Every structure is written in C-alpha cells, then in structure tokens.
C-alpha positions in Angstrom: 6.2 31.4 -9.1 4.2 28.1 -9.2 1.2 28.0 -11.4 -0.1 24.5 -9.8 -3.1 26.4 -8.6 -4.4 27.3 -11.9 -3.7 23.8 -13.4 -5.3 21.6 -10.8 -8.7 22.0 -8.9 -8.8 21.5 -5.3 -10.3 18.0 -5.7 -7.5 17.1 -8.1 -5.0 17.8 -5.4 -6.9 15.9 -2.8 -7.1 13.0 -5.2 -3.4 13.1 -5.8 -2.6 13.1 -2.1 -4.9 10.3 -1.6 -3.3 8.1 -4.4 0.2 9.0 -3.3 -0.6 7.9 0.3 -2.5 4.7 -0.6 0.6 2.4 -0.2 1.0 3.5 3.3 -2.6 2.7 3.9 -2.4 -0.7 2.3 0.9 -1.8 3.9 -0.4 -0.5 7.4 -3.6 -2.4 7.1 -1.8 -5.6 6.2 0.6 -5.0 9.3 -2.4 -4.4 11.5 -4.4 -7.3 10.5 -1.2 -9.5 10.9 -0.5 -8.2 14.2 -4.3 -8.7 15.1 -4.2 -12.5 14.8 -5.6 -13.9 17.9 -8.6 -15.1 19.7 -11.0 -12.5 18.6 -11.6 -11.7 14.9 -12.7 -8.2 15.6 -9.1 -7.6 16.9 -7.9 -8.0 13.3 -10.2 -5.4 12.0 -9.3 -3.0 14.6 -5.7 -3.5 14.0 -6.0 -3.1 10.3 -8.0 0.1 10.7 -5.7 1.6 13.3 -2.4 0.5 11.3 -4.1 1.6 8.2 -4.8 5.1 9.3 -1.4 5.3 10.8 0.3 4.3 7.7 -1.6 6.8 5.7 -0.7 9.6 8.2 2.9 8.5 8.0 2.9 8.5 4.1 1.1 11.8 4.1 3.8 13.4 6.5 6.6 11.7 4.4 5.3 13.3 1.2 4.7 16.7 2.9 8.3 16.5 4.2 9.6 15.7 1.0 7.8 18.2 -1.2 8.2 21.2 1.4 11.5 20.6 3.2 13.8 18.2 1.2 13.1 19.2 -2.5 
C-alpha cells in the first residue's frame, strides 16, 4: 500500500506534475514559434501557445502512461 497521499499534499503533487511536464511545454512552444514564422507576428504567438499546450498535454499523458501502465 502506498503512503504517497500522507507524505505529499495535493498542491505538492500538482507542482510535481507541472515540473515534470514543463519540458513538453517548452519544446512545444519552441516548435510552434518556429513553425509560426511568417507574415504575421501574431501567428508566432498563436503557434507557440497551441503547440506549447499540446506538448504539455502529451508530456502529461506520457507520464501518466509510464506511472500507471508501464511501471
């Protein structure tokens, strides 16, 4: 039986998830900004936001799969 609930609070677990998924956010934002290069500077911001959130979601899904299914 795991005692992770008694060691860490809810906010600690949320912070750990944010830190673990931050590389996906950064890499996704960089790819989105690079892909958004073009005529309109707003396109770069939209691309970085969209790809950053997508990268974060994929990293979160990857961690969830690793911790619940694979491990």
